[in-house]
C-alpha positions in Angstrom: 115.4 -34.2 -153.5 116.8 -36.9 -155.4 113.9 -36.8 -157.8 113.0 -40.3 -157.1 109.7 -39.5 -155.0 106.4 -38.8 -156.4 105.1 -37.6 -153.0 105.8 -37.6 -149.4 104.5 -36.4 -145.8 106.6 -34.4 -143.9 106.5 -31.7 -140.8 105.9 -27.9 -142.0 109.6 -26.9 -140.8 111.4 -30.0 -142.6 110.2 -28.5 -146.0 109.7 -24.9 -145.5 113.5 -24.3 -147.2 112.5 -26.4 -150.3 108.9 -24.7 -150.6 110.2 -21.1 -150.8 113.1 -22.2 -153.0 110.3 -23.5 -155.4 111.7 -27.4 -155.1 108.4 -28.6 -153.6 104.9 -28.0 -153.7 102.4 -28.2 -150.5 99.5 -30.4 -152.1 97.5 -30.4 -148.9 97.8 -30.6 -145.3 96.9 -32.7 -142.6 94.3 -32.2 -140.0 90.8 -30.2 -140.2 91.8 -26.8 -140.7 94.4 -25.1 -143.3 97.8 -24.2 -141.7 99.3 -22.6 -145.0 97.3 -20.4 -146.9 95.9 -21.3 -150.5 96.5 -25.2 -149.5 93.4 -27.0 -148.6 93.3 -29.4 -145.5 92.6 -33.0 -145.8 89.4 -32.7 -144.5 88.5 -30.3 -147.1 89.8 -32.6 -149.9 87.5 -35.7 -148.1 89.7 -37.1 -145.8 89.5 -38.0 -141.9 90.9 -34.9 -139.5 93.2 -37.9 -138.4 94.7 -38.7 -141.7 98.0 -37.8 -142.1 98.3 -36.0 -138.9 101.7 -36.3 -137.6 102.4 -36.2 -133.9 106.1 -35.6 -132.3 106.0 -38.1 -129.6 108.3 -38.0 -126.4 108.6 -41.4 -124.5 110.3 -42.7 -121.5 111.6 -46.2 -120.9 109.3 -48.6 -119.2 110.1 -48.7 -115.5 110.3 -45.0 -114.8 109.0 -44.1 -111.5 105.5 -42.9 -111.6 106.5 -39.6 -109.8 108.9 -38.9 -112.7 106.3 -39.4 -115.4 103.8 -37.2 -113.7 106.7 -34.7 -113.5 107.4 -34.8 -117.0 103.5 -34.9 -118.2 103.3 -31.8 -116.0 106.4 -29.9 -117.7 104.9 -30.9 -121.3 101.3 -29.7 -120.6 102.7 -26.5 -119.3 104.3 -25.7 -122.6 100.7 -25.1 -123.9 100.6 -22.0 -122.0 104.1 -21.0 -122.8 103.8 -18.0 -125.0 107.5 -18.2 -126.8 107.0 -21.8 -127.5 103.6 -21.2 -128.8 105.0 -18.6 -131.0 107.9 -20.5 -132.3 105.9 -23.3 -133.4 103.5 -21.1 -135.1 106.7 -19.9 -137.1 107.8 -23.1 -137.9 104.1 -24.0 -139.1 103.7 -26.7 -136.5 100.7 -27.8 -134.2 101.5 -27.6 -130.2 99.1 -29.8 -128.6 99.8 -32.1 -125.3 98.3 -35.4 -125.2 99.5 -37.9 -122.5 100.1 -41.7 -123.2 96.3 -42.7 -122.5 95.0 -40.0 -124.6 97.5 -40.5 -127.4 97.1 -44.4 -127.6 93.4 -43.9 -128.5 94.0 -41.7 -131.3 97.3 -43.9 -132.7 94.5 -46.8 -132.7 91.9 -44.7 -134.6 94.8 -43.7 -137.1 96.1 -47.2 -137.7 92.6 -48.0 -138.6 91.9 -45.0 -141.0 95.4 -45.8 -142.5 94.4 -49.4 -143.2 91.3 -48.3 -145.0 93.2 -45.6 -146.7 95.6 -48.1 -148.0 93.1 -50.9 -149.1 91.1 -48.0 -150.7 94.5 -47.2 -153.1 95.1 -50.7 -153.4 91.3 -51.1 -155.0 90.7 -53.4 -152.3 
């Protein structure tokens, strides 16, 4: 860490080494439930369950044939029942959930609205 940032948001796996080394401290975790022992969730401190919840997104270029998109969607959805994948995600402290594009778009719109409200509240507007 360069020492010029007061706080940041990151995936748990990207900061685990720095947390273990005592270089950074996790103040809260995104989402409705605690994911780190002894650290409150955003919901517990009064924020929306979507605030700060980061999704990893896999995208395909426009024009990909529908049958290929469906094959990819089925493969990613199938990961949700793969014990090795789920165990790896737990070890990394990462969430494991699947949403297709339509479902994610609804979440993205809601998060955008909530982030706008959060920024206005921080700015005192």
